[in-house]
PyMOL Python script that loads the backbone (N, CA, C, O; Angstrom):
from pymol import cmd

cmd.read_pdbstr("""\
ATOM      1  N   MET A   1       0.797  -1.151  -0.050  1.00  0.00           N
ATOM      2  CA  MET A   1      -0.150   0.315  -0.217  1.00  0.00           C
ATOM      3  C   MET A   1       0.857   1.063  -0.038  1.00  0.00           C
ATOM      4  O   MET A   1       1.919   0.772   0.513  1.00  0.00           O
ATOM      5  N   ASP A   2       0.453   2.285  -0.620  1.00  0.00           N
ATOM      6  CA  ASP A   2       1.382   3.693  -0.891  1.00  0.00           C
ATOM      7  C   ASP A   2       0.922   3.965   0.489  1.00  0.00           C
ATOM      8  O   ASP A   2      -0.218   3.823   0.931  1.00  0.00           O
ATOM      9  N   THR A   3       2.039   4.399   1.135  1.00  0.00           N
ATOM     10  CA  THR A   3       1.652   5.613   2.779  1.00  0.00           C
ATOM     11  C   THR A   3       1.038   7.349   2.281  1.00  0.00           C
ATOM     12  O   THR A   3       0.523   8.253   2.939  1.00  0.00           O
ATOM     13  N   SER A   4       1.358   7.231   1.005  1.00  0.00           N
ATOM     14  CA  SER A   4       0.644   8.505   0.853  1.00  0.00           C
ATOM     15  C   SER A   4      -1.155   8.364   0.769  1.00  0.00           C
ATOM     16  O   SER A   4      -1.866   9.321   0.463  1.00  0.00           O
ATOM     17  N   ASP A   5      -1.678   7.015   1.096  1.00  0.00           N
ATOM     18  CA  ASP A   5      -2.695   6.692   1.296  1.00  0.00           C
ATOM     19  C   ASP A   5      -3.487   6.937   2.431  1.00  0.00           C
ATOM     20  O   ASP A   5      -4.542   7.552   2.584  1.00  0.00           O
ATOM     21  N   LYS A   6      -2.224   5.886   3.731  1.00  0.00           N
ATOM     22  CA  LYS A   6      -2.866   6.561   4.738  1.00  0.00           C
ATOM     23  C   LYS A   6      -2.765   7.621   5.362  1.00  0.00           C
ATOM     24  O   LYS A   6      -1.934   8.462   5.020  1.00  0.00           O
ATOM     25  N   LYS A   7      -3.818   7.854   6.702  1.00  0.00           N
ATOM     26  CA  LYS A   7      -3.764   8.978   7.172  1.00  0.00           C
ATOM     27  C   LYS A   7      -2.501   8.921   8.149  1.00  0.00           C
ATOM     28  O   LYS A   7      -1.872   7.976   8.624  1.00  0.00           O
ATOM     29  N   PRO A   8      -2.335  10.842   8.301  1.00  0.00           N
ATOM     30  CA  PRO A   8      -0.577   9.995   9.854  1.00  0.00           C
ATOM     31  C   PRO A   8      -2.160  10.132  10.919  1.00  0.00           C
ATOM     32  O   PRO A   8      -3.296  10.603  10.980  1.00  0.00           O
ATOM     33  N   ASN A   9      -1.040   9.236  11.668  1.00  0.00           N
ATOM     34  CA  ASN A   9      -1.629   9.345  13.445  1.00  0.00           C
ATOM     35  C   ASN A   9      -1.541  10.515  13.987  1.00  0.00           C
ATOM     36  O   ASN A   9      -0.675  11.164  13.402  1.00  0.00           O
ATOM     37  N   GLU A  10      -2.166  11.257  15.069  1.00  0.00           N
ATOM     38  CA  GLU A  10      -1.903  12.351  15.765  1.00  0.00           C
ATOM     39  C   GLU A  10      -0.798  12.817  16.182  1.00  0.00           C
ATOM     40  O   GLU A  10      -0.377  13.964  16.031  1.00  0.00           O
ATOM     41  N   SER A  11      -0.023  11.448  17.015  1.00  0.00           N
ATOM     42  CA  SER A  11       1.480  11.938  17.479  1.00  0.00           C
ATOM     43  C   SER A  11       2.431  12.103  16.053  1.00  0.00           C
ATOM     44  O   SER A  11       3.346  12.909  16.221  1.00  0.00           O
ATOM     45  N   GLY A  12       2.388  11.548  14.813  1.00  0.00           N
ATOM     46  CA  GLY A  12       2.913  11.856  13.566  1.00  0.00           C
ATOM     47  C   GLY A  12       2.960  13.299  13.252  1.00  0.00           C
ATOM     48  O   GLY A  12       3.921  14.047  13.072  1.00  0.00           O
ATOM     49  N   VAL A  13       1.172  13.587  13.221  1.00  0.00           N
ATOM     50  CA  VAL A  13       1.506  14.573  12.692  1.00  0.00           C
ATOM     51  C   VAL A  13       1.832  16.279  13.594  1.00  0.00           C
ATOM     52  O   VAL A  13       2.459  17.214  13.096  1.00  0.00           O
ATOM     53  N   THR A  14       1.137  16.256  15.111  1.00  0.00           N
ATOM     54  CA  THR A  14       2.013  17.163  16.540  1.00  0.00           C
ATOM     55  C   THR A  14       3.498  16.986  15.810  1.00  0.00           C
ATOM     56  O   THR A  14       3.763  17.862  14.986  1.00  0.00           O
ATOM     57  N   ALA A  15       4.590  15.850  16.041  1.00  0.00           N
ATOM     58  CA  ALA A  15       5.552  15.805  15.548  1.00  0.00           C
ATOM     59  C   ALA A  15       6.078  16.961  14.364  1.00  0.00           C
ATOM     60  O   ALA A  15       6.861  17.906  14.461  1.00  0.00           O
ATOM     61  N   ARG A  16       5.187  16.372  13.087  1.00  0.00           N
ATOM     62  CA  ARG A  16       5.428  17.594  12.047  1.00  0.00           C
ATOM     63  C   ARG A  16       4.952  19.003  12.059  1.00  0.00           C
ATOM     64  O   ARG A  16       5.137  19.825  11.162  1.00  0.00           O
ATOM     65  N   LEU A  17       4.493  19.136  12.866  1.00  0.00           N
ATOM     66  CA  LEU A  17       4.364  20.565  13.086  1.00  0.00           C
ATOM     67  C   LEU A  17       5.616  20.852  13.871  1.00  0.00           C
ATOM     68  O   LEU A  17       6.476  21.723  13.741  1.00  0.00           O
ATOM     69  N   LEU A  18       5.429  19.641  14.916  1.00  0.00           N
ATOM     70  CA  LEU A  18       7.223  20.692  15.151  1.00  0.00           C
ATOM     71  C   LEU A  18       8.058  21.283  14.829  1.00  0.00           C
ATOM     72  O   LEU A  18       8.790  22.245  15.062  1.00  0.00           O
ATOM     73  N   GLU A  19       7.824  20.499  14.205  1.00  0.00           N
ATOM     74  CA  GLU A  19       9.538  20.119  12.949  1.00  0.00           C
ATOM     75  C   GLU A  19       9.471  21.540  12.033  1.00  0.00           C
ATOM     76  O   GLU A  19      10.360  22.351  11.772  1.00  0.00           O
ATOM     77  N   LEU A  20       8.131  21.502  11.680  1.00  0.00           N
ATOM     78  CA  LEU A  20       8.240  22.962  10.493  1.00  0.00           C
ATOM     79  C   LEU A  20       8.196  23.517  11.391  1.00  0.00           C
ATOM     80  O   LEU A  20       9.209  24.166  11.130  1.00  0.00           O
ATOM     81  N   ILE A  21       7.654  24.211  13.111  1.00  0.00           N
ATOM     82  CA  ILE A  21       8.191  25.503  13.828  1.00  0.00           C
ATOM     83  C   ILE A  21       9.071  25.773  14.059  1.00  0.00           C
ATOM     84  O   ILE A  21       9.426  26.946  13.950  1.00  0.00           O
ATOM     85  N   LYS A  22      10.050  24.586  14.599  1.00  0.00           N
ATOM     86  CA  LYS A  22      11.553  24.867  15.225  1.00  0.00           C
ATOM     87  C   LYS A  22      11.877  25.818  13.997  1.00  0.00           C
ATOM     88  O   LYS A  22      12.178  27.005  14.127  1.00  0.00           O
ATOM     89  N   ASN A  23      11.770  25.101  12.711  1.00  0.00           N
ATOM     90  CA  ASN A  23      12.604  25.506  11.228  1.00  0.00           C
ATOM     91  C   ASN A  23      12.141  26.832  11.006  1.00  0.00           C
ATOM     92  O   ASN A  23      12.515  27.572  10.097  1.00  0.00           O
ATOM     93  N   MET A  24      11.451  27.043  11.734  1.00  0.00           N
ATOM     94  CA  MET A  24      11.036  28.867  11.761  1.00  0.00           C
ATOM     95  C   MET A  24      11.247  29.758  12.369  1.00  0.00           C
ATOM     96  O   MET A  24      11.168  29.610  13.589  1.00  0.00           O
ATOM     97  N   SER A  25      11.651  31.242  11.774  1.00  0.00           N
ATOM     98  CA  SER A  25      12.334  32.568  12.441  1.00  0.00           C
ATOM     99  C   SER A  25      11.377  32.298  13.515  1.00  0.00           C
ATOM    100  O   SER A  25      10.617  31.335  13.612  1.00  0.00           O
ATOM    101  N   GLN A  26      11.529  33.310  14.321  1.00  0.00           N
ATOM    102  CA  GLN A  26      10.975  34.151  15.750  1.00  0.00           C
ATOM    103  C   GLN A  26      10.322  34.494  14.809  1.00  0.00           C
ATOM    104  O   GLN A  26       9.485  33.641  14.516  1.00  0.00           O
ATOM    105  N   GLU A  27      10.310  35.377  14.170  1.00  0.00           N
ATOM    106  CA  GLU A  27       9.407  36.280  13.474  1.00  0.00           C
ATOM    107  C   GLU A  27       8.252  35.165  12.835  1.00  0.00           C
ATOM    108  O   GLU A  27       7.132  35.073  13.338  1.00  0.00           O
ATOM    109  N   GLU A  28       8.473  34.742  12.236  1.00  0.00           N
ATOM    110  CA  GLU A  28       7.078  33.355  11.846  1.00  0.00           C
ATOM    111  C   GLU A  28       7.215  32.992  12.639  1.00  0.00           C
ATOM    112  O   GLU A  28       8.245  33.609  12.909  1.00  0.00           O
ATOM    113  N   ARG A  29       7.028  32.297  13.581  1.00  0.00           N
ATOM    114  CA  ARG A  29       6.499  32.502  14.153  1.00  0.00           C
ATOM    115  C   ARG A  29       5.333  32.792  15.521  1.00  0.00           C
ATOM    116  O   ARG A  29       4.468  32.090  16.046  1.00  0.00           O
ATOM    117  N   LEU A  30       5.829  34.188  15.750  1.00  0.00           N
ATOM    118  CA  LEU A  30       4.640  34.925  16.147  1.00  0.00           C
ATOM    119  C   LEU A  30       3.856  35.275  15.155  1.00  0.00           C
ATOM    120  O   LEU A  30       2.721  35.567  15.532  1.00  0.00           O
ATOM    121  N   ALA A  31       4.068  35.366  13.865  1.00  0.00           N
ATOM    122  CA  ALA A  31       2.418  35.634  12.698  1.00  0.00           C
ATOM    123  C   ALA A  31       1.901  33.895  13.158  1.00  0.00           C
ATOM    124  O   ALA A  31       0.838  33.320  12.925  1.00  0.00           O
ATOM    125  N   LEU A  32       2.477  33.673  13.493  1.00  0.00           N
ATOM    126  CA  LEU A  32       2.218  31.606  12.530  1.00  0.00           C
ATOM    127  C   LEU A  32       1.291  31.751  14.291  1.00  0.00           C
ATOM    128  O   LEU A  32       0.120  31.704  13.915  1.00  0.00           O
ATOM    129  N   LEU A  33       1.254  31.852  15.450  1.00  0.00           N
ATOM    130  CA  LEU A  33       0.983  32.032  17.081  1.00  0.00           C
ATOM    131  C   LEU A  33      -0.365  33.372  16.878  1.00  0.00           C
ATOM    132  O   LEU A  33      -1.425  33.112  17.448  1.00  0.00           O
ATOM    133  N   LYS A  34      -0.292  34.616  16.157  1.00  0.00           N
ATOM    134  CA  LYS A  34      -1.389  35.469  16.237  1.00  0.00           C
ATOM    135  C   LYS A  34      -2.177  34.714  15.321  1.00  0.00           C
ATOM    136  O   LYS A  34      -3.096  34.274  16.011  1.00  0.00           O
ATOM    137  N   GLU A  35      -2.363  34.228  13.879  1.00  0.00           N
ATOM    138  CA  GLU A  35      -3.036  34.062  13.391  1.00  0.00           C
ATOM    139  C   GLU A  35      -3.454  32.582  14.035  1.00  0.00           C
ATOM    140  O   GLU A  35      -4.624  32.656  13.661  1.00  0.00           O
ATOM    141  N   LEU A  36      -3.398  31.312  14.707  1.00  0.00           N
ATOM    142  CA  LEU A  36      -4.052  30.724  15.280  1.00  0.00           C
ATOM    143  C   LEU A  36      -5.140  31.006  16.034  1.00  0.00           C
ATOM    144  O   LEU A  36      -6.278  30.536  15.996  1.00  0.00           O
ATOM    145  N   GLU A  37      -4.326  32.374  17.178  1.00  0.00           N
ATOM    146  CA  GLU A  37      -5.720  32.873  18.383  1.00  0.00           C
ATOM    147  C   GLU A  37      -6.441  33.789  17.616  1.00  0.00           C
ATOM    148  O   GLU A  37      -7.374  34.440  18.086  1.00  0.00           O
ATOM    149  N   GLU A  38      -5.996  33.889  16.263  1.00  0.00           N
ATOM    150  CA  GLU A  38      -6.953  34.605  15.862  1.00  0.00           C
ATOM    151  C   GLU A  38      -9.178  34.076  15.512  1.00  0.00           C
ATOM    152  O   GLU A  38     -10.294  34.571  15.361  1.00  0.00           O
ATOM    153  N   ARG A  39      -8.289  32.555  15.594  1.00  0.00           N
ATOM    154  CA  ARG A  39      -8.668  31.320  14.127  1.00  0.00           C
ATOM    155  C   ARG A  39      -9.548  31.255  15.612  1.00  0.00           C
ATOM    156  O   ARG A  39     -10.730  31.579  15.721  1.00  0.00           O
ATOM    157  N   LEU A  40      -8.663  30.753  16.727  1.00  0.00           N
ATOM    158  CA  LEU A  40     -10.063  30.282  17.744  1.00  0.00           C
ATOM    159  C   LEU A  40     -10.974  31.039  18.130  1.00  0.00           C
ATOM    160  O   LEU A  40     -12.095  30.628  18.433  1.00  0.00           O
ATOM    161  N   PHE A  41     -10.403  32.958  18.197  1.00  0.00           N
ATOM    162  CA  PHE A  41     -11.158  33.250  19.618  1.00  0.00           C
ATOM    163  C   PHE A  41     -12.583  34.256  18.381  1.00  0.00           C
ATOM    164  O   PHE A  41     -13.663  34.574  18.880  1.00  0.00           O
ATOM    165  N   LYS A  42     -12.323  34.527  17.138  1.00  0.00           N
ATOM    166  CA  LYS A  42     -13.047  34.967  16.151  1.00  0.00           C
ATOM    167  C   LYS A  42     -14.653  34.952  16.357  1.00  0.00           C
ATOM    168  O   LYS A  42     -15.430  35.809  15.936  1.00  0.00           O
ATOM    169  N   ASP A  43     -14.978  33.801  17.090  1.00  0.00           N
ATOM    170  CA  ASP A  43     -16.366  33.494  17.005  1.00  0.00           C
ATOM    171  C   ASP A  43     -17.025  33.921  18.664  1.00  0.00           C
ATOM    172  O   ASP A  43     -18.003  34.267  19.326  1.00  0.00           O
ATOM    173  N   LYS A  44     -15.410  33.521  18.644  1.00  0.00           N
ATOM    174  CA  LYS A  44     -16.198  33.719  20.759  1.00  0.00           C
ATOM    175  C   LYS A  44     -16.446  34.632  21.208  1.00  0.00           C
ATOM    176  O   LYS A  44     -15.958  35.677  20.777  1.00  0.00           O
ATOM    177  N   ARG A  45     -17.500  34.612  22.492  1.00  0.00           N
ATOM    178  CA  ARG A  45     -18.250  36.425  23.115  1.00  0.00           C
ATOM    179  C   ARG A  45     -17.157  36.066  23.996  1.00  0.00           C
ATOM    180  O   ARG A  45     -16.591  35.036  24.363  1.00  0.00           O
ATOM    181  N   GLU A  46     -17.036  38.030  24.307  1.00  0.00           N
ATOM    182  CA  GLU A  46     -16.579  38.372  25.099  1.00  0.00           C
ATOM    183  C   GLU A  46     -16.968  38.085  26.526  1.00  0.00           C
ATOM    184  O   GLU A  46     -16.092  37.843  27.356  1.00  0.00           O
ATOM    185  N   HIS A  47     -18.170  38.102  26.826  1.00  0.00           N
ATOM    186  CA  HIS A  47     -18.634  37.927  27.638  1.00  0.00           C
ATOM    187  C   HIS A  47     -19.944  36.802  27.748  1.00  0.00           C
ATOM    188  O   HIS A  47     -20.737  36.875  26.809  1.00  0.00           O
ATOM    189  N   LYS A  48     -20.297  35.569  29.014  1.00  0.00           N
ATOM    190  CA  LYS A  48     -21.655  35.015  28.556  1.00  0.00           C
ATOM    191  C   LYS A  48     -22.814  35.630  28.732  1.00  0.00           C
ATOM    192  O   LYS A  48     -23.120  36.284  29.729  1.00  0.00           O
ATOM    193  N   ARG A  49     -24.008  35.290  27.031  1.00  0.00           N
ATOM    194  CA  ARG A  49     -25.105  35.441  27.319  1.00  0.00           C
ATOM    195  C   ARG A  49     -25.999  36.132  28.189  1.00  0.00           C
ATOM    196  O   ARG A  49     -25.776  35.678  29.311  1.00  0.00           O
ATOM    197  N   LYS A  50     -27.010  37.105  28.261  1.00  0.00           N
ATOM    198  CA  LYS A  50     -27.623  37.219  30.017  1.00  0.00           C
ATOM    199  C   LYS A  50     -28.810  36.533  29.233  1.00  0.00           C
ATOM    200  O   LYS A  50     -28.814  36.909  28.060  1.00  0.00           O
ATOM    201  N   PRO A  51     -29.691  35.751  29.496  1.00  0.00           N
ATOM    202  CA  PRO A  51     -30.744  35.441  29.578  1.00  0.00           C
ATOM    203  C   PRO A  51     -31.801  37.040  29.603  1.00  0.00           C
ATOM    204  O   PRO A  51     -31.581  37.924  30.432  1.00  0.00           O
ATOM    205  N   PHE A  52     -32.904  37.142  28.557  1.00  0.00           N
ATOM    206  CA  PHE A  52     -33.501  38.142  28.130  1.00  0.00           C
ATOM    207  C   PHE A  52     -34.834  37.635  27.521  1.00  0.00           C
ATOM    208  O   PHE A  52     -35.058  36.680  26.777  1.00  0.00           O
ATOM    209  N   PHE A  53     -35.603  38.517  28.037  1.00  0.00           N
ATOM    210  CA  PHE A  53     -37.124  38.115  26.703  1.00  0.00           C
ATOM    211  C   PHE A  53     -38.017  40.050  27.173  1.00  0.00           C
ATOM    212  O   PHE A  53     -38.263  40.804  28.114  1.00  0.00           O
ATOM    213  N   MET A  54     -38.145  39.900  25.663  1.00  0.00           N
ATOM    214  CA  MET A  54     -38.601  40.782  25.627  1.00  0.00           C
ATOM    215  C   MET A  54     -40.363  40.615  24.800  1.00  0.00           C
ATOM    216  O   MET A  54     -40.841  39.521  24.501  1.00  0.00           O
ATOM    217  N   VAL A  55     -41.124  42.059  24.549  1.00  0.00           N
ATOM    218  CA  VAL A  55     -42.040  41.238  23.974  1.00  0.00           C
ATOM    219  C   VAL A  55     -41.768  42.848  22.392  1.00  0.00           C
ATOM    220  O   VAL A  55     -41.269  43.973  22.433  1.00  0.00           O
ATOM    221  N   VAL A  56     -42.334  42.137  21.439  1.00  0.00           N
ATOM    222  CA  VAL A  56     -42.652  42.830  20.697  1.00  0.00           C
ATOM    223  C   VAL A  56     -42.782  43.275  19.610  1.00  0.00           C
ATOM    224  O   VAL A  56     -42.651  42.303  18.867  1.00  0.00           O
ATOM    225  N   ASP A  57     -42.989  44.280  18.926  1.00  0.00           N
ATOM    226  CA  ASP A  57     -44.505  44.951  18.258  1.00  0.00           C
ATOM    227  C   ASP A  57     -43.425  45.160  16.535  1.00  0.00           C
ATOM    228  O   ASP A  57     -42.625  46.078  16.350  1.00  0.00           O
ATOM    229  N   TYR A  58     -43.575  44.629  16.056  1.00  0.00           N
ATOM    230  CA  TYR A  58     -43.060  44.923  13.805  1.00  0.00           C
ATOM    231  C   TYR A  58     -44.601  45.028  13.416  1.00  0.00           C
ATOM    232  O   TYR A  58     -45.682  44.685  13.894  1.00  0.00           O
ATOM    233  N   SER A  59     -44.002  45.842  12.027  1.00  0.00           N
ATOM    234  CA  SER A  59     -45.474  45.644  11.080  1.00  0.00           C
ATOM    235  C   SER A  59     -44.738  45.798   9.441  1.00  0.00           C
ATOM    236  O   SER A  59     -43.904  46.627   9.077  1.00  0.00           O
ATOM    237  N   THR A  60     -45.121  45.139   8.967  1.00  0.00           N
ATOM    238  CA  THR A  60     -44.644  44.691   7.058  1.00  0.00           C
ATOM    239  C   THR A  60     -46.008  46.203   6.856  1.00  0.00           C
ATOM    240  O   THR A  60     -46.596  46.884   7.696  1.00  0.00           O
ATOM    241  N   ASP A  61     -46.029  46.186   5.553  1.00  0.00           N
ATOM    242  CA  ASP A  61     -46.334  46.672   4.517  1.00  0.00           C
ATOM    243  C   ASP A  61     -48.236  47.339   5.251  1.00  0.00           C
ATOM    244  O   ASP A  61     -48.765  48.423   5.497  1.00  0.00           O
ATOM    245  N   ASP A  62     -48.607  45.864   5.321  1.00  0.00           N
ATOM    246  CA  ASP A  62     -50.255  45.796   5.848  1.00  0.00           C
ATOM    247  C   ASP A  62     -49.975  44.869   6.869  1.00  0.00           C
ATOM    248  O   ASP A  62     -50.841  43.996   6.804  1.00  0.00           O
ATOM    249  N   ARG A  63     -48.999  44.584   7.992  1.00  0.00           N
ATOM    250  CA  ARG A  63     -50.001  43.539   9.212  1.00  0.00           C
ATOM    251  C   ARG A  63     -49.354  44.327   9.961  1.00  0.00           C
ATOM    252  O   ARG A  63     -48.392  44.970   9.542  1.00  0.00           O
ATOM    253  N   VAL A  64     -49.913  44.408  11.523  1.00  0.00           N
ATOM    254  CA  VAL A  64     -48.497  44.267  12.590  1.00  0.00           C
ATOM    255  C   VAL A  64     -49.105  42.828  13.342  1.00  0.00           C
ATOM    256  O   VAL A  64     -50.148  42.188  13.479  1.00  0.00           O
ATOM    257  N   TYR A  65     -47.704  42.818  13.704  1.00  0.00           N
ATOM    258  CA  TYR A  65     -47.709  41.855  14.940  1.00  0.00           C
ATOM    259  C   TYR A  65     -46.754  41.957  15.651  1.00  0.00           C
ATOM    260  O   TYR A  65     -45.571  42.256  15.495  1.00  0.00           O
ATOM    261  N   LYS A  66     -47.309  41.711  16.362  1.00  0.00           N
ATOM    262  CA  LYS A  66     -46.454  41.812  17.511  1.00  0.00           C
ATOM    263  C   LYS A  66     -46.531  39.554  18.859  1.00  0.00           C
ATOM    264  O   LYS A  66     -47.218  38.545  19.018  1.00  0.00           O
ATOM    265  N   ASP A  67     -45.608  40.042  19.184  1.00  0.00           N
ATOM    266  CA  ASP A  67     -44.089  38.077  19.455  1.00  0.00           C
ATOM    267  C   ASP A  67     -43.598  39.222  20.617  1.00  0.00           C
ATOM    268  O   ASP A  67     -43.932  40.269  21.170  1.00  0.00           O
ATOM    269  N   THR A  68     -42.343  37.991  20.530  1.00  0.00           N
ATOM    270  CA  THR A  68     -41.702  37.732  22.135  1.00  0.00           C
ATOM    271  C   THR A  68     -40.171  37.406  21.304  1.00  0.00           C
ATOM    272  O   THR A  68     -40.122  36.912  20.177  1.00  0.00           O
ATOM    273  N   SER A  69     -39.177  37.728  21.981  1.00  0.00           N
ATOM    274  CA  SER A  69     -37.579  37.687  21.914  1.00  0.00           C
ATOM    275  C   SER A  69     -37.202  37.171  23.111  1.00  0.00           C
ATOM    276  O   SER A  69     -37.350  37.692  24.216  1.00  0.00           O
ATOM    277  N   LYS A  70     -36.604  35.902  22.791  1.00  0.00           N
ATOM    278  CA  LYS A  70     -35.769  35.775  24.088  1.00  0.00           C
ATOM    279  C   LYS A  70     -34.606  35.034  23.969  1.00  0.00           C
ATOM    280  O   LYS A  70     -34.577  34.190  23.073  1.00  0.00           O
ATOM    281  N   THR A  71     -33.292  35.222  24.945  1.00  0.00           N
ATOM    282  CA  THR A  71     -31.932  33.963  24.743  1.00  0.00           C
ATOM    283  C   THR A  71     -32.458  32.860  25.427  1.00  0.00           C
ATOM    284  O   THR A  71     -31.812  31.815  25.502  1.00  0.00           O
TER     285      THR A  71
END
""", "prot")
cmd.dss("prot")
cmd.show_as("cartoon", "prot")
cmd.util.cbc("prot")
cmd.orient("prot")
Protein backbone atom coordinates (compact mmCIF):
# COMPACT_ATOMS: atom_id res chain seq x y z
CA MET A 1 0.00 0.00 0.00
CA ASP A 2 1.22 3.48 -0.85
CA THR A 3 2.06 5.48 2.32
CA SER A 4 0.45 8.64 0.88
CA ASP A 5 -2.95 6.89 1.16
CA LYS A 6 -2.60 6.46 4.92
CA LYS A 7 -3.88 9.05 7.38
CA PRO A 8 -1.12 10.26 9.67
CA ASN A 9 -1.71 9.47 13.33
CA GLU A 10 -2.11 12.28 15.86
CA SER A 11 1.42 12.00 17.27
CA GLY A 12 2.84 11.98 13.73
CA VAL A 13 0.94 15.16 12.86
CA THR A 14 2.11 16.84 16.06
CA ALA A 15 5.70 15.80 15.45
CA ARG A 16 5.60 17.17 11.90
CA LEU A 17 4.07 20.45 13.06
CA LEU A 18 6.75 20.84 15.71
CA GLU A 19 9.46 20.12 13.15
CA LEU A 20 8.09 22.78 10.81
CA ILE A 21 7.69 25.31 13.62
CA LYS A 22 11.24 24.71 14.88
CA ASN A 23 12.54 25.61 11.40
CA MET A 24 10.67 28.95 11.38
CA SER A 25 12.19 32.25 12.38
CA GLN A 26 10.99 33.90 15.58
CA GLU A 27 9.05 36.41 13.46
CA GLU A 28 7.31 33.61 11.54
CA ARG A 29 6.45 31.83 14.78
CA LEU A 30 4.88 34.98 16.23
CA ALA A 31 2.86 35.53 13.05
CA LEU A 32 1.64 31.90 13.14
CA LEU A 33 0.71 32.20 16.81
CA LYS A 34 -1.24 35.40 16.15
CA GLU A 35 -3.12 33.83 13.23
CA LEU A 36 -4.01 30.68 15.17
CA GLU A 37 -5.21 32.67 18.19
CA GLU A 38 -7.37 34.88 15.95
CA ARG A 39 -8.94 31.78 14.36
CA LEU A 40 -9.72 30.24 17.74
CA PHE A 41 -11.28 33.34 19.26
CA LYS A 42 -12.93 35.09 16.32
CA ASP A 43 -16.39 33.59 16.96
CA LYS A 44 -16.27 33.52 20.75
CA ARG A 45 -18.18 35.99 22.87
CA GLU A 46 -16.29 38.23 25.23
CA HIS A 47 -18.95 37.70 27.93
CA LYS A 48 -21.56 35.05 28.65
CA ARG A 49 -24.98 35.73 27.17
CA LYS A 50 -27.49 36.94 29.76
CA PRO A 51 -31.07 35.67 29.81
CA PHE A 52 -33.32 38.02 27.86
CA PHE A 53 -37.05 38.23 27.21
CA MET A 54 -38.97 41.04 25.54
CA VAL A 55 -42.33 41.55 23.86
CA VAL A 56 -41.84 43.14 20.44
CA ASP A 57 -44.22 44.80 18.01
CA TYR A 58 -43.33 45.00 14.35
CA SER A 59 -45.10 45.59 11.09
CA THR A 60 -44.92 45.02 7.37
CA ASP A 61 -46.62 47.08 4.68
CA ASP A 62 -50.08 45.77 5.54
CA ARG A 63 -49.88 43.86 8.87
CA VAL A 64 -48.91 44.44 12.48
CA TYR A 65 -47.46 41.67 14.63
CA LYS A 66 -46.78 41.13 18.33
CA ASP A 67 -44.28 38.50 19.34
CA THR A 68 -41.50 37.73 21.82
CA SER A 69 -37.76 37.66 21.65
CA LYS A 70 -35.77 35.56 24.09
CA THR A 71 -32.37 33.94 24.59
